[in-house]
C-alpha positions in Angstrom: -0.1 -0.2 -0.2 2.2 3.0 -1.3 -0.5 5.3 -0.5 0.8 4.6 3.2 3.6 7.0 2.5 1.8 9.6 0.2 1.8 12.8 1.4 -1.0 14.3 3.6 -2.4 17.7 1.7 -36.9 7.0 9.7 -34.7 8.6 13.0 -37.0 6.0 15.5 -38.6 3.4 13.9 -41.8 2.2 16.3 -41.9 -0.9 17.8 -44.7 -3.9 16.3 -43.8 -3.2 12.6 -46.0 -5.9 12.1 -48.6 -3.9 13.1 -47.6 -0.4 11.6 -46.3 -0.6 8.2 -45.0 3.2 7.4 -42.3 4.8 8.5 -42.6 6.9 11.3 -40.8 9.8 12.5 -42.1 12.9 14.5 -43.2 16.4 13.5 -45.2 18.3 15.4 -48.1 20.7 13.9 -48.6 22.6 17.2 -45.2 24.3 17.0 -45.6 25.4 13.6 -48.2 28.4 12.5 -50.5 27.5 9.8 -50.0 23.8 9.7 -52.0 20.5 10.9 -55.1 18.4 10.7 -55.5 15.7 8.5 -55.5 15.9 4.7 -57.4 12.6 4.3 -60.0 13.0 1.6 -62.2 10.5 -0.8 -63.9 11.3 -3.9 -67.5 10.1 -3.8 -67.1 8.0 -6.9 -64.0 5.8 -4.7 -64.3 2.4 -4.4 -64.6 1.9 -0.5 -62.9 -1.4 -0.2 -63.7 -2.3 3.3 -65.6 -0.2 6.6 -64.5 0.2 10.1 -67.0 2.0 12.3 -68.2 5.5 10.3 -64.6 5.0 8.1 -63.5 3.7 5.1 -61.0 2.1 3.4 -60.8 3.4 -0.6 -59.1 2.1 -3.5 -57.3 5.2 -3.4 -55.8 5.0 0.0 -54.8 1.6 -0.3 -53.2 2.4 -3.6 -51.6 5.3 -2.4 -50.1 2.9 0.6 -49.0 0.5 -2.2 -46.9 2.9 -4.0 -45.5 3.8 -0.7 -44.5 0.6 0.0 -42.6 -0.7 -3.5 -40.8 2.4 -3.5 -39.3 1.6 -0.3 -38.8 -2.4 -1.4 -38.2 -4.2 -4.8 -40.8 -6.4 -4.8 -41.5 -8.5 -8.0 -45.2 -8.2 -9.8 -45.8 -11.7 -8.7 -45.7 -10.8 -5.5 -48.3 -8.2 -5.8 -51.2 -10.6 -5.0 -49.9 -11.4 -1.9 -49.1 -7.7 -0.7 -52.2 -5.8 -1.9 -54.3 -7.9 0.4 -52.5 -7.6 3.5 -52.1 -3.6 2.8 -55.8 -3.2 3.0 -55.9 -5.9 6.0 -53.3 -3.7 7.8 -55.5 -0.2 7.3 -58.8 -1.9 8.3 -56.8 -2.8 11.4 -54.6 0.6 12.1 -58.5 2.5 11.5 -59.8 -0.1 13.8 -57.3 0.6 16.3 -56.9 4.3 16.2 -60.7 4.0 17.0 -60.4 1.9 20.0 -57.9 4.2 20.8 -60.4 7.7 20.6 -63.5 5.3 22.7 -60.6 4.9 25.1 -60.1 8.5 25.5 -56.1 8.2 24.0 -54.4 11.3 22.5 -51.3 13.2 22.3 -50.9 16.4 23.6 -48.6 19.3 22.2 -46.4 19.0 24.7 -46.0 15.7 23.9 -45.9 16.3 20.0 -43.4 18.8 21.0 -40.9 16.6 23.2 -41.2 14.0 21.2 -40.1 16.0 18.0 -37.1 17.8 20.1 -35.8 14.5 21.1 -35.9 13.1 17.2 -35.4 15.5 15.1 -33.1 18.0 17.5 -31.4 19.3 14.3 -34.7 21.2 13.2 -34.1 23.0 16.8 -30.8 24.8 16.8 -29.4 26.2 19.8 -33.7 25.9 20.9 -35.2 27.7 18.0 -37.3 26.2 15.0 -34.9 25.4 11.9 -38.1 27.2 9.6 -40.9 26.0 8.1 -39.4 25.6 4.2 -36.7 23.2 5.6 -39.2 21.4 7.5 -41.0 21.0 4.3 -38.3 20.1 1.8 -37.1 17.4 4.5 -40.6 15.9 4.8 -40.6 15.8 0.9 -37.3 14.7 0.3 -37.8 11.7 2.8 -41.2 11.0 2.5 -42.9 12.6 -0.6 -45.6 14.1 1.8 -46.5 17.3 2.5 -46.3 18.6 6.3 -50.4 18.1 6.7 -50.2 14.7 5.2 -47.1 13.4 7.1 -48.2 15.3 10.5 -51.6 13.2 10.7 -49.5 10.1 10.1 -46.9 10.5 12.8 -50.0 11.6 15.5 -51.8 8.7 14.8 -48.6 6.5 15.5 -48.4 8.3 18.5 -51.5 7.5 19.7 -51.4 3.3 18.5 -48.0 3.6 20.5 -50.1 4.5 23.6 -52.9 1.9 23.0 -49.6 -0.4 22.9 -48.3 0.8 26.0 -51.7 0.5 28.0 -52.4 -3.3 27.0 -48.8 -4.7 27.5 -47.6 -2.3 30.6 -48.4 -5.1 32.8 -46.7 -7.9 31.1 -43.2 -8.3 32.9 -40.8 -11.1 33.2 -39.3 -12.7 36.3 -35.1 -13.3 37.0 -36.4 -17.2 36.9 -37.7 -17.0 33.2 -34.2 -15.0 32.3 -32.1 -17.7 33.7 -34.3 -20.7 31.8 -33.9 -18.6 28.5 -30.5 -18.1 29.0 -29.9 -22.0 29.7 -32.5 -22.7 26.8 -30.1 -20.5 24.2 -26.5 -21.9 25.3 -27.3 -25.4 26.2 -25.5 -28.1 24.3 -26.0 -31.2 22.8 -24.0 -33.4 21.4 -24.8 -36.5 19.2 -23.4 -40.0 17.0 -25.1 -40.4 13.9 -25.4 -42.0 11.0 -25.8 -40.3 7.4 -27.6 -42.1 4.1 -27.0 -40.1 1.1 -29.9 -40.6 -1.4 -26.9 -39.8 -4.2 -24.7 -42.1 -3.2 -27.8 -45.1 -3.8 -28.5 -43.3 -7.6 -26.5 -44.8 -9.5 -27.4 -48.8 -8.4 -31.2 -47.0 -9.3 -32.6 -47.8 -13.1 -35.8 -46.9 -14.2 -38.1 -48.9 -17.2 -39.2 -46.9 -20.0 -42.6 -47.1 -18.1 -41.5 -45.4 -15.4 -39.9 -42.9 -16.8 -43.2 -41.8 -19.1 -45.1 -42.3 -16.0 -42.6 -39.8 -13.8 -42.5 -37.4 -16.9 -46.5 -37.4 -17.0 -47.2 -36.9 -13.7 -44.4 -33.8 -13.4 -45.0 -33.0 -16.9 -45.7 -28.9 -16.1 -42.3 -28.6 -14.5 -40.5 -29.8 -18.2 -41.1 -26.7 -20.5 -38.7 -25.3 -23.3 -38.1 -21.7 -22.8 -38.1 -18.9 -25.5 -35.7 -19.2 -28.0 -34.5 -17.5 -31.0 -32.2 -17.9 -34.6 -30.5 -14.9 -36.0 -27.6 -13.6 -38.4 -24.8 -11.5 -36.7 -22.2 -9.5 -38.0 -18.9 -8.7 -35.5 -17.1 -5.5 -36.3 -13.9 -6.0 -34.2 -11.6 -3.1 -33.3 -8.4 -5.4 -33.6 -9.7 -6.6 -37.5 -10.3 -2.6 -38.3 -6.6 -1.8 -36.9 -5.2 -4.3 -38.8 -6.3 -2.1 -42.3 -5.3 1.2 -40.6 -1.9 3.2 -42.3 -1.0 5.4 -40.2 2.3 7.7 -41.5 5.1 9.2 -39.4 4.0 12.2 -40.3 0.9 11.8 -38.9 3.2 10.5 -35.6 5.1 13.4 -35.6 2.6 15.5 -35.9 1.0 14.3 -32.7 4.4 14.1 -30.7 4.8 17.3 -31.1 1.2 18.9 -30.5 1.6 17.3 -27.0 5.4 17.0 -26.2 4.6 18.0 -22.5 2.9 14.6 -22.4 5.9 13.0 -23.1 8.0 15.0 -20.3 9.6 12.8 -17.6 9.8 14.3 -13.8 13.2 13.8 -11.8 11.9 9.8 -10.8 13.5 6.8 -8.7 12.3 3.7 -8.3 12.8 2.5 -4.5 12.3 -0.8 -2.4 12.3 -0.6 1.2 11.6 -1.7 4.4 9.1 -0.4 7.0 9.1 -0.9 10.7 5.9 0.6 12.3 6.1 3.0 15.5 2.7 5.1 15.0 1.1 4.3 18.3 3.9 2.2 20.0 5.4 3.1 23.7 8.3 4.2 24.3 9.6 1.3 25.4 8.0 -0.5 22.4 9.9 1.9 20.0 13.0 1.2 21.4 12.9 -2.8 20.6 11.8 -1.6 17.3 14.8 0.7 16.6 17.3 -2.1 17.8 15.5 -5.1 15.1 15.8 -2.2 12.7 19.5 -1.4 13.1 20.0 -5.7 13.4 18.2 -5.5 9.5 20.3 -2.6 8.1 23.4 -4.7 9.4 22.1 -8.0 7.7 21.5 -5.5 4.6 24.6 -4.0 4.1 26.3 -7.3 4.5 25.3 -8.4 1.3 21.8 -10.0 2.7 19.0 -10.5 0.5 17.1 -7.1 0.6 13.8 -8.5 -0.7 13.9 -11.8 1.1 14.2 -9.1 4.0 11.9 -7.2 3.6 8.8 -9.8 2.9 10.1 -11.6 6.1 10.2 -8.1 8.1 8.7 -5.3 6.3 5.2 -4.0 7.7 3.7 -2.4 4.7 1.0 -4.6 3.5 1.7 -3.6 0.0 5.4 -3.2 -1.0 6.4 -6.2 1.5 4.9 -9.1 -0.8 7.1 -7.8 -3.7 9.8 -7.6 -2.0 9.6 -4.4 -0.5 9.1 -3.1 -4.3 7.7 0.8 -3.8 8.0 1.6 -7.7 8.9 4.7 -9.4 8.4 7.8 -7.6 8.1 11.4 -8.7 8.5 14.4 -6.1 5.6 15.7 -4.2 4.5 11.9 -3.8 6.1 11.0 -0.6 6.2 12.5 2.6 9.4 14.8 3.0 11.9 12.6 5.2 11.3 9.8 2.5 11.2 11.8 -0.8 14.8 13.7 0.5 16.5 10.4 1.3 15.3 8.3 -1.7 16.1 11.5 -4.3 19.5 11.5 -2.6 20.7 7.8 -3.0 22.3 6.6 -6.5 21.1 3.4 -7.9 22.1 0.3 -6.1 22.7 2.2 -2.5 21.7 1.7 0.7 20.1 3.7 3.3 20.3 4.2 6.7 17.6 4.5 9.0 15.0 6.7 7.8 12.4 7.8 10.3 8.6 9.3 9.2 5.6 9.6 10.8 5.2 6.0 9.8 8.3 4.2 11.7 11.5 3.4 10.3 12.5 2.7 6.7 15.6 1.5 5.2 15.6 2.4 1.5 17.0 1.0 -1.8 17.4 2.6 -4.7 17.0 0.5 -7.7 16.9 3.0 -11.0 17.0 7.0 -10.9 16.0 9.1 -13.8 16.1 12.7 -14.3 13.9 14.9 -15.9 13.7 15.1 -19.4 11.6 15.2 -22.8 10.9 11.8 -24.3 12.5 11.9 -27.8 9.8 10.8 -30.8 11.8 7.0 -31.7 11.2 6.6 -27.9 7.4 7.0 -27.9 6.7 6.7 -31.3 5.5 2.9 -31.2 3.1 4.6 -28.5 1.7 7.3 -30.3 1.2 4.6 -33.5 -0.9 2.2 -31.2 -2.9 4.3 -29.6 -3.7 6.8 -33.1 -4.5 3.5 -34.7 -6.8 2.3 -31.9 -8.6 5.8 -32.6 -9.2 5.4 -36.2 -10.1 2.2 -35.8 -12.8 2.6 -33.0 -14.1 5.2 -35.3 -13.9 3.1 -38.2 -15.3 0.4 -36.4 -18.5 2.5 -35.2 -19.1 3.5 -39.2 -18.9 0.0 -40.3 -21.7 -1.0 -37.9 -24.0 1.8 -38.5 -23.6 1.7 -42.2 -24.4 -2.2 -41.6 -27.7 -1.9 -40.0 -28.7 0.8 -42.7 -28.0 -1.9 -45.6 -29.6 -4.4 -43.7 -32.6 -2.3 -43.9 -31.9 -1.4 -47.6 -31.6 -5.0 -48.1 -35.2 -6.1 -46.9 -33.2 -7.0 -43.6 -30.8 -9.7 -45.7 -27.8 -9.2 -43.3 -26.0 -11.4 -46.0 -26.4 -9.1 -48.9 -25.7 -6.5 -46.4 -22.3 -7.9 -45.3 -21.2 -9.3 -48.5 -21.8 -4.8 -49.9 -19.4 -4.2 -47.0 -17.0 -6.8 -47.0 -18.1 -8.3 -43.8 -18.6 -11.6 -42.6 -21.7 -13.2 -41.2 -22.1 -15.7 -38.5 -25.1 -17.9 -37.3 -26.8 -18.7 -34.2 -29.6 -21.5 -33.4 -32.3 -22.3 -31.0 -30.2 -19.7 -28.2 -31.9 -19.0 -25.0 -32.2 -15.6 -22.9 -28.8 -15.1 -21.1 -27.4 -18.0 -23.3 -23.5 -17.7 -24.6 -23.4 -16.5 -28.4 -21.3 -18.4 -30.3 -18.5 -16.0 -31.3 -19.4 -13.8 -28.6 -19.9 -15.2 -25.0 -22.6 -13.7 -22.7 -22.2 -10.3 -24.5 -24.3 -7.6 -22.6 -27.2 -6.5 -23.5 -27.3 -8.7 -26.7 -29.3 -11.8 -25.9 -32.1 -9.5 -24.0 -32.2 -7.0 -27.5 -32.5 -10.0 -29.7 -35.5 -11.6 -27.4 -37.1 -8.0 -27.6 -37.0 -7.5 -31.3 -39.9 -9.8 -33.6 -38.9 -11.8 -36.3 -37.3 -10.2 -38.7 -36.2 -7.3 -36.6 -32.7 -5.7 -37.0 -30.9 -5.2 -34.1 -27.6 -2.9 -33.2 -25.5 -1.8 -33.2 -25.1 -3.3 -30.1 -22.0 -1.5 -28.6 -19.2 -3.9 -26.6 -15.5 -3.4 -25.1 -13.6 -3.1 -28.7 -16.4 -4.7 -31.0 -19.6 -3.9 -32.5 -22.5 -6.4 -33.3 -25.5 -6.2 -35.8 -28.4 -9.2 -35.8 -31.3 -9.9 -37.7 -33.6 -12.2 -35.9 -34.3 -15.2 -38.6 -36.6 -17.2 -36.0 -38.5 -17.1 -33.1 -39.9 -20.3 -30.7 -42.2 -19.1 -28.0 -41.7 -20.9 -24.4 -43.7 -24.2 -24.6 -44.2 -27.6 -22.5 -41.4 -29.7 -23.5 -42.1 -33.7 -25.0 -40.5 -36.2 -22.9 -37.6 -37.4 -26.1 -36.5 -33.4 -26.1 -35.8 -33.7 -22.1 -35.1 -37.6 -21.8 -31.9 -37.0 -20.0 -33.3 -34.9 -17.3 -36.2 -36.8 -17.2 -34.3 -40.1 -16.7 -32.2 -38.5 -14.1 -35.0 -36.4 -11.9 -36.4 -39.9 -11.9 -33.7 -41.8 -10.5 -33.0 -39.0 -8.2 -36.6 -39.6 -6.6 -36.4 -43.2 -6.6 -32.4 -43.0 -4.7 -34.5 -40.4 -2.3 -37.2 -43.5 -1.8 -34.6 -46.0 -1.5 -32.8 -44.0 1.2 -35.8 -42.7 3.2 -37.0 -46.9 3.5 -33.3 -47.5 4.1 -33.6 -44.9 6.7 -36.3 -46.3 8.5 -35.3 -49.6 8.8 -31.7 -48.7 10.2 -33.6 -46.7 12.4 -35.8 -48.8 13.8 -33.3 -51.4 14.1 -30.6 -49.2 16.2 -33.5 -47.8 18.0 -33.9 -51.3 19.6 -30.2 -52.7 19.2 -27.1 -50.6 19.1 -26.5 -48.0 16.6 -22.5 -48.6 15.5 -23.4 -52.3 14.8 -26.4 -51.9 13.0 -24.0 -49.2 10.7 -21.6 -51.5 10.0 -24.1 -54.2 8.9 -25.2 -51.2 6.6 -22.1 -50.4 5.5 -22.0 -47.1 6.9 -20.1 -44.5 9.3 -20.6 -43.8 12.6 -19.4 -39.9 13.3 -19.2 -37.3 16.1 -20.9 -33.9 16.3 -19.4 -31.7 18.3 -21.5 -29.7 21.0 -23.8 -27.6 19.3 -26.6 -24.9 20.3 -30.3 -25.1 19.8 -29.7 -22.0 17.2 -25.7 -23.2 15.9 -25.3 -25.7 13.5 -23.6 -28.9 13.1 -20.9 -29.4 10.5 -21.8 -31.9 7.6 -25.4 -31.4 8.8 -25.9 -27.9 8.8 -28.8 -26.3 10.9 -29.6 -27.7 14.6 -33.0 -26.5 14.2 -33.2 -30.2 11.8 -32.2 -32.1 15.4 -34.1 -29.9 17.9 -35.3 -33.4 20.0 -31.6 -34.1 20.3 -32.7 -31.4 24.1 -35.7 -33.0 24.9 -35.2 -36.7 24.3 -33.6 -39.6 26.7 -29.8 -38.8 26.4 -29.1 -42.2 24.7 -31.7 -42.9 23.1 -31.7 -43.0 19.1 -33.7 -40.6 16.8 -34.2 -39.9 13.7 -34.2 -40.8 10.8 -34.3 -36.9 10.0 -34.1 -35.4 6.7 -31.4 -33.3 5.7 -31.7 -32.0 2.1 -32.1 -35.4 0.4 -29.9 -37.2 2.7 -31.4 -38.8 6.0 -29.3 -39.1 9.6 -30.3 -41.3 12.2 -28.8 -40.4 15.4 -28.0 -41.1 19.2 -28.4 -38.3 21.9 -24.5 -38.6 23.2 -25.2 -35.6 26.1 -26.4 -32.6 26.9 -24.3 -29.5 28.4 -25.4 -26.6 30.9 -23.6 -23.1 30.1 -20.1 -23.0 31.4 -20.3 -19.4 32.6 -22.5 -17.4 34.6 -25.4 -15.1 33.2 -23.5 -11.7 33.2 -26.0 -8.8 33.9 -25.4 -7.8 30.1 -26.6 -10.8 28.8 -29.2 -10.6 31.7 -30.7 -7.3 30.1 -30.4 -8.6 26.6 -32.5 -11.4 27.5 -35.4 -10.2 29.4 -35.8 -7.2 26.6 -36.0 -9.6 24.0 -38.5 -11.8 26.0 -40.5 -9.2 27.2 -41.2 -7.5 23.8 -42.4 -10.9 22.6 -44.6 -11.3 25.3 -45.5 -7.6 24.3 -46.1 -8.0 20.8 -47.8 -11.3 20.9 -50.2 -9.9 23.5 -51.0 -6.9 21.5 -51.7 -9.2 18.3 -54.3 -11.4 20.3 -56.0 -8.2 21.8 -56.1 -6.8 17.9 -57.6 -9.9 16.3 -59.9 -9.5 19.5 -60.9 -6.2 18.6 -61.4 -7.2 14.7 -63.8 -9.8 15.8 -66.1 -7.8 18.1 -66.5 -5.1 15.9 -67.4 -7.1 13.1 -69.6 -9.2 15.6 -70.8 -5.6 16.1 -71.3 -4.8 12.1 -68.8 -2.2 12.8 -66.5 -3.8 10.1 -67.2 -4.9 6.9 -64.5 -5.9 4.4 -66.3 -6.1 0.5 -63.9 -8.7 -0.4 -65.1 -9.0 -3.9 -63.9 -5.2 -4.5 -60.8 -6.4 -2.7 -60.4 -9.1 -5.2 -61.1 -6.4 -8.4 -58.8 -4.6 -6.8 -55.7 -6.4 -6.4 -56.1 -8.1 -10.0 -56.5 -4.6 -11.5 -53.4 -3.4 -9.9 -51.8 -6.6 -11.4 -52.6 -6.5 -14.7 
């Protein structure tokens, strides 16, 4: 890391997010003259999806909530049918909760709003004064795309909901004994001995008859489809091929040199290798030891020991050390002063004494040195020629690509005729899937997407890629369709054999488990020519090497020690295991852990309690006829949004 030596010139989210979907930041109506109040309104023609007391959930309201959601979350269209009904349901619940809070006399005072705002958004009140309505409005619009009244109404409602949550859950407690039990539950470990029966190991012994393959294919036919495919002809115009035909005269090269002389002017520079021992943030005692080590390394270097080997073994510069201390060429002004002064004072091959910088102690060795000069034309002519040829070839390639597209259009999308006119060669790609490599091009970014967006006979391109351009004409299209057995025979055979292998493995695993439960696991394993392995102790939330998540073996924490359990399925494998032992935590519960566990348990209980209350509230309102959901309208709303 040569830079080492360069010179130095929705603030608060409310709990129970499952209940409240919106981002919640506190703003205060009463502190800002002329603002406040709800702006919610609906047209008399708006579709009512549900009624809650005297309030309605409308299609417009649900659409706005949905738009907010998809703005914040990247979700695929196929998920809309799940999300949209959930949004309607959440709006119903929110309105029910607000009405219940109103019935119970819960509200938000001006002081409560003000205190909440000052606590959560102090930047709006520098030195105790309000920043200003314009800045406030700009912040709300930028963050949430809402007006001040719209936003403040949401915030006020959320604070009311918090009060209701607190009212319902304030009596919930967690005892020290419960915290202790949870700590032991989390940290208790189990150990087991197990036998793993792999389905894949049995597949080689499984065969399927033609009748079985046909039956399997028919049963699973929906899973076998042939993806959309396209055939097309294409022309590749490559910079390298074009460059081979570019002529560049000595006069053109000289002209470029004369017009860009400053580019070829070289400053004083020196190529350096070094060893660094860091002293940054070290105590005086440590620095003294580092200096002694540096002096010893310096003696070894000056005695002729290999500099690169010493740098690899001792230098603390992580970038140059693996390269034997090689820093490379430096010019004046690139390094810290002490490093630069010594580097430019040295002759090639010379080794410095210890050089002290802000980073530590260095031993420098000069490898090469060059004085400032203007590189002569003879030296830089090959580079100039290469660059000029590349630029001219790129321009010619782009011109040819445009000409090829125009020629294809003139010849009625006949790319062969267009290529012949321009002295180019066509290639053919047959039955290419979207995203699949194209012969001679590989996975050319954008090409297959463009091909699959064009109709049959359509001209595609120029597709501009690094060093080449592509023009194509779609010659045939094949839409996605169900496959016939002959077209996917090998895949069906593999899938059928795999399914039969799983069946054999499951049957054999059950046999093995039954024998082991009434006998000895190791003896039964030997009978089946399988190996008994031992797993390291694991927690309920942990994992087991070679088996994955411990969740599949939860019974190991409740079953009698020594009992044989299973078979447990892990992917395509089956595991039969014996519970070896259970180990209690070997460290006491610390105050910090106690605090974390208590908070988690309390939060879970409060959430569960409020969910029960919420469902009971909805049920009561429905029984009283105060909550109605018009399912047919909701279904139409979802259908319209999906289309």
